[in-house]
N, C-alpha and C positions, 0 to 999 in steps of 0.2 A: 688575304688577311684584311685588306682595306674594306672589302665588301661586307665582311662579318662585323667589323667595327661600325661601319655605317648602318648596318641592319640593327645592331644593338642600340645605337642612338635613336633610330626611328622607333624601335620598340619602346624605349624608355619614354620618349615623347608621347607615344600613343597611350601608354599606361598612365602617365600623368594626366592626359586629357580625359581618359576614361574615369579615373578617380574623381576628377572635378565633376563630371557628369553624374556619377553615382551619388556624390554628395548633394548635387543640385536637385536630383530626382528622388531623394530620400522620402519615402512615404507615399509616393505617387506611382501609379501603374501606367507607365508610358513605354511600351515595348519598342516603338519606333526609335525614340531617342536612346534607349539603352543599347539596342543592337547596333545602331549607328555609331555609338561610342566604342563598343567592344569589338566590332568587326575588324577595324584596322589593327588591333592588338594581335588577333589571331593571324592575320595576313602577315604582319611583320615578324612574328615568331616563326612562322612557316618559311618566309623568305630568308630569314637569317640562317635557319638550318640548311636551306638549299645553297645559300652563299658559301657555306663551309665546304660544300662538295663541288658546286658548279657556279662560280661567281658571276659568270656572264648571264646565266639564266635567272638569277635573283632579281635583276632589274625589271624583268617582265612580271614577276610575282608582286613586286612592290606596287605596280600600277593597279593591281586588283583592289587596293585600299580605296580607290575612287568609287568602287561599287557599294560602299557602305550605305548610302541613301537607299539604294535598291534593296539591300538586305534588310534595312530597317522597315521599308514599306511591306516587304514580304512577311516579316515578323508581326507587324501591326495587323495585316490582313488575316494572318493565321490565328491571332489571339482575339480578334473581334468576335463578338457574339453574332450568331447567324441572324440575318435580317428576316423579319416576318414576310411571308409571301402573300401577295394579294390574290383573292379568289378569282 
């Protein structure tokens, strides 16, 4: 039960952070910052679900939130226009 409550707190903090970033990025196309802000929300929702079944495993999933800069860079690369090739 403690792991679920902790996961809910982490999720709420991540949601508040993501909302701040969404407001700050309003009107701008910045996939890196948007994915970097939203990735931890998905990680913590997943980890909270896992915590309800296997509390000891949730701690390893929470650590995946540190991969958000990597997820942001992948999203930025995927949405970037293709560079022109030199002959």
